[in-house]
C-alpha positions in Angstrom: -6.5 17.6 -22.4 -3.2 16.2 -23.8 -3.5 13.4 -26.3 -1.4 10.3 -25.5 -0.4 7.5 -27.8 -2.4 4.3 -27.9 0.9 2.7 -26.8 0.8 1.9 -23.1 4.0 0.8 -21.3 4.3 -0.7 -17.9 7.9 -0.6 -16.7 9.0 -2.6 -13.6 11.6 -1.4 -11.2 13.4 -4.0 -9.2 11.5 -3.4 -6.0 8.7 -5.9 -6.7 9.0 -7.6 -10.1 6.6 -10.4 -9.1 3.8 -7.8 -8.6 4.7 -6.0 -11.9 4.5 -9.3 -13.8 1.1 -10.0 -12.2 -0.2 -6.6 -13.2 1.0 -7.1 -16.8 -0.8 -10.5 -16.9 -4.0 -8.9 -15.5 -3.8 -6.3 -18.3 -2.8 -8.9 -20.9 0.2 -6.9 -22.0 4.0 -7.6 -21.8 6.2 -5.6 -19.5 8.4 -3.0 -21.2 11.9 -4.3 -22.0 14.2 -2.5 -19.7 17.6 -3.2 -18.1 18.0 -2.2 -14.5 21.3 -3.2 -13.0 24.1 -2.1 -10.8 27.6 -0.8 -11.6 30.4 -2.4 -9.6 30.4 0.4 -7.2 26.6 0.0 -6.5 25.4 2.9 -8.7 22.2 2.1 -10.6 22.4 1.4 -14.3 19.2 1.9 -16.4 18.4 1.5 -20.1 14.9 1.3 -21.6 15.2 -1.0 -24.6 11.7 -0.4 -26.1 10.7 2.8 -28.0 8.6 4.8 -25.6 8.3 8.1 -27.6 4.9 9.5 -27.0 3.8 6.5 -25.0 1.7 6.4 -21.8 4.2 5.0 -19.3 3.6 3.6 -15.9 6.5 2.9 -13.6 5.7 0.3 -11.0 8.0 0.7 -8.0 6.8 0.5 -4.3 9.0 2.4 -1.9 9.4 -0.8 0.2 12.5 -1.7 2.1 15.2 -1.0 1.1 13.3 2.2 0.8 16.2 4.6 -0.1 17.6 2.2 -2.8 14.1 1.8 -4.4 13.4 5.5 -4.2 16.6 6.5 -6.1 15.9 3.8 -8.7 12.3 5.2 -9.2 13.7 8.7 -9.7 16.2 7.5 -12.3 13.5 5.6 -14.2 11.3 8.7 -14.3 14.2 10.8 -15.6 15.1 8.1 -18.2 11.5 8.1 -19.5 11.2 11.8 -19.8 14.5 12.0 -21.6 13.2 9.3 -24.0 10.3 11.6 -24.9 7.6 9.5 -23.2 4.1 11.1 -23.6 3.1 10.8 -20.0 4.8 9.2 -17.0 2.9 7.9 -14.0 4.8 6.7 -10.9 2.9 3.7 -9.5 3.8 3.2 -5.9 1.6 0.5 -4.3 3.4 1.3 -1.0 4.4 5.0 -0.4 7.5 5.1 1.8 8.2 8.0 4.2 4.4 8.6 4.6 4.6 8.6 8.4 6.8 11.7 8.4 4.2 14.1 6.9 4.6 17.1 9.2 7.0 18.7 11.7 6.0 17.1 15.0 9.0 18.6 16.8 11.8 21.1 16.1 14.6 20.5 13.7 13.1 17.6 11.8 12.4 17.2 8.0 9.0 16.7 6.4 10.3 13.5 4.6 7.0 12.9 2.7 7.3 16.3 1.1 10.9 15.6 0.0 9.6 12.4 -1.7 6.9 14.4 -3.4 9.3 17.1 -4.6 11.8 14.6 -6.0 9.2 12.5 -7.8 7.7 15.6 -9.5 11.1 17.2 -10.4 12.4 13.9 -11.9 9.5 13.8 -14.4 6.4 12.2 -13.0 3.2 13.6 -14.5 0.9 11.6 -12.2 1.1 9.4 -9.1 -0.9 6.2 -8.3 -0.7 4.7 -4.9 -2.7 2.5 -2.5 -3.8 3.3 1.1 -1.3 6.0 1.8 -0.6 6.2 5.5 -1.3 10.0 5.6 -3.9 11.0 3.0 -3.0 14.7 3.2 0.3 13.9 1.4 -1.7 14.1 -1.8 -1.7 17.9 -1.2 2.1 17.9 -1.4 1.9 17.4 -5.1 1.0 19.9 -7.9 0.3 16.9 -10.2 -2.7 14.5 -10.0 -2.5 11.9 -7.3 -4.8 8.9 -7.6 -5.3 7.2 -4.3 -6.7 3.7 -4.4 -8.0 1.6 -1.5 -7.2 -2.1 -0.9 -10.6 -2.5 0.7 -12.3 -4.3 -2.3 -9.4 -6.8 -2.4 -9.4 -7.5 1.4 -13.2 -7.5 1.7 -13.4 -10.2 -0.9 -11.0 -12.4 1.1 -12.9 -11.6 4.4 -16.2 -12.5 2.8 -14.8 -15.8 1.6 -14.1 -16.7 5.2 -17.8 -16.6 6.0 -17.3 -14.9 9.4 -20.6 -14.8 11.3 -21.7 -11.4 12.7 -18.3 -9.8 12.8 -17.2 -6.7 14.7 -14.8 -4.4 12.9 -12.1 -3.0 15.2 -9.5 -0.3 14.6 -6.3 -0.5 16.6 -6.2 3.2 17.1 -8.5 6.2 17.0 -6.8 7.5 13.8 -8.1 4.5 11.8 -11.8 5.1 12.6 -12.6 6.2 9.1 -11.1 3.1 7.5 -12.8 0.8 10.0 -16.1 2.5 9.5 -15.9 1.8 5.8 -15.2 -1.9 6.4 -18.0 -2.1 9.0 -20.5 -0.5 6.6 -19.6 -2.8 3.7 -19.9 -5.9 6.0 -23.0 -4.5 7.8 -21.0 -5.0 11.0 -20.6 -3.3 14.4 -17.6 -1.1 15.1 -15.2 -1.0 18.1 -12.0 0.9 18.9 -8.9 0.1 20.8 -7.7 3.4 22.3 -3.9 3.4 22.5 -1.1 5.8 23.4 2.2 5.6 21.5 5.2 5.5 23.9 7.9 5.3 21.2 8.3 4.4 17.5 8.0 0.7 18.4 6.0 0.7 21.7 2.4 1.5 22.5 0.3 1.5 25.6 -3.4 0.5 25.4 -5.7 2.8 27.3 -9.3 1.6 26.7 -11.5 -0.7 24.7 -14.5 1.2 23.2 -17.2 -1.1 22.1 -18.4 -4.7 22.8 -16.5 -7.6 21.4 -17.4 -10.2 24.0 -18.3 -13.5 22.3 -18.0 -11.9 18.8 -15.8 -12.6 15.8 -13.4 -9.7 15.3 -11.8 -8.2 12.2 -9.0 -5.7 13.0 -8.2 -3.5 10.0 -5.3 -1.2 9.5 -3.2 0.3 6.6 0.1 -1.2 7.6 2.0 -3.6 9.9 5.5 -2.1 10.6 6.9 -3.5 13.9 3.6 -5.2 14.7 3.3 -3.5 18.1 -0.1 -1.8 17.7 -2.0 -4.5 16.0 -0.7 -7.4 18.1 -1.6 -5.5 21.2 -5.0 -4.8 19.8 -5.5 -8.5 19.2 -4.5 -9.3 22.8 -7.0 -6.6 24.1 -9.9 -7.9 22.1 -9.2 -11.5 23.1 -9.0 -10.3 26.8 -12.4 -8.7 26.3 -13.9 -12.0 25.1 -13.4 -12.0 21.3 -13.6 -15.4 19.6 -12.1 -15.6 16.1 -9.6 -12.7 15.4 -8.7 -11.8 11.8 -6.2 -9.0 11.0 -6.8 -7.4 7.6 -4.0 -5.1 6.6 -2.8 -3.5 3.3 0.9 -3.2 3.7 3.0 -5.9 5.4 6.2 -4.0 6.1 7.1 -6.5 8.8 10.3 -4.9 10.2 12.1 -5.5 13.5 10.2 -7.9 15.8 7.0 -7.9 13.8 7.0 -11.6 12.8 7.6 -12.7 16.4 5.0 -10.4 17.8 2.4 -11.5 15.3 3.0 -15.2 15.8 2.7 -14.8 19.6 -0.5 -12.7 19.4 -3.9 -14.4 19.4 -4.8 -13.6 15.8 -6.2 -16.6 14.0 -5.7 -15.2 10.5 -3.7 -12.4 9.0 -4.7 -11.1 5.6 -2.3 -8.8 3.8 -1.8 -7.6 0.2 1.2 -8.0 -2.0 1.9 -4.3 -2.2 5.3 -5.1 -0.7 7.4 -8.2 -1.6 6.9 -11.2 0.6 9.6 -11.4 3.3 11.7 -14.6 3.7 10.1 -15.0 7.1 6.4 -14.3 7.7 3.9 -15.1 10.5 2.4 -18.6 10.3 -1.1 -17.1 10.2 -0.4 -14.9 7.1 -2.4 -15.1 3.8 -1.5 -12.9 0.9 -4.1 -11.5 -1.5 -3.0 -9.7 -4.6 -3.7 -6.1 -5.6 -2.5 -6.8 -9.2 -6.1 -6.9 -10.6 -6.8 -3.6 -8.8 -3.7 -1.9 -10.2 -4.2 -3.3 -13.7 -7.8 -1.9 -13.8 -6.6 1.4 -12.5 -3.8 1.7 -15.1 -6.2 0.8 -17.9 -8.8 3.3 -16.7 -6.2 6.1 -16.4 -4.9 5.3 -19.9 -8.5 5.5 -21.3 -9.3 8.6 -19.2 -12.0 6.8 -17.2 -13.0 7.2 -13.6 -11.1 5.4 -10.8 -13.8 5.9 -8.2 -15.6 2.8 -9.6 -12.8 0.8 -8.1 -13.2 2.1 -4.6 -15.9 -0.5 -3.6 -15.6 -3.4 -6.0 -13.5 -4.8 -8.9 -16.5 -6.4 -10.5 -17.6 -5.1 -13.9 
């Protein structure tokens, strides 16, 4: 196994400096001194001001909107660190953009998630760390280690603090059954499914409600809210089937297009999201943000010390 310097460096891109600072505080270390700016023509200007030779470097940069800008910045940071003789470079992407395009679902389209993987590897990443990747099979696109964390411990803690009596965990589509089952098991709750059919990239049609939510408190779990169509319709369906309190627990609050309006008009009483993506200027009135900074901080420390990450899959408690 390669031996890395005791020097650990966390470098923040400009995608989410607030989260980077929170991670550094959780680890009780300063962020690496780096300049990331823009030339007059918009090109990205980067200089690492600290000595990183032989260091174990972690670049924190979610591929959040503006995705393409943040992607290129990440690639340049990776290249910069490799050329500065860093010992190991880990790309830390709390949110992995382009994850929904993980296969050719029709003719003459790219596999965008594979292109992201190729560029990150070629530009110098030795390892990737991410949270709740939309398509887990993307890990197989890499020939370097990919550490896939779950936001479940963070969101579960927030849910438990709400003291919801006898909840039912609901998935807004059949593809989320595995995630919903994990939440249901942890909460010792029942499981229900909203069966939907996607009409387009922003519209869905609900087909069936599988399971009993009548008179029950419901927790709808998902990995992301993009335009808000699926999860807001799921909230309407469970309310129509007699649900009482409705809580949405979602990892990534992308919130693009009509998402905020849809969520505010849906019957959800509470919306729990993480800070994997920077908070938008306009958010739903029901939204509460819980931080993944302690989770990322522990994961980075465990990776640096060559310790297991699986201990973080269920709880952050020591």
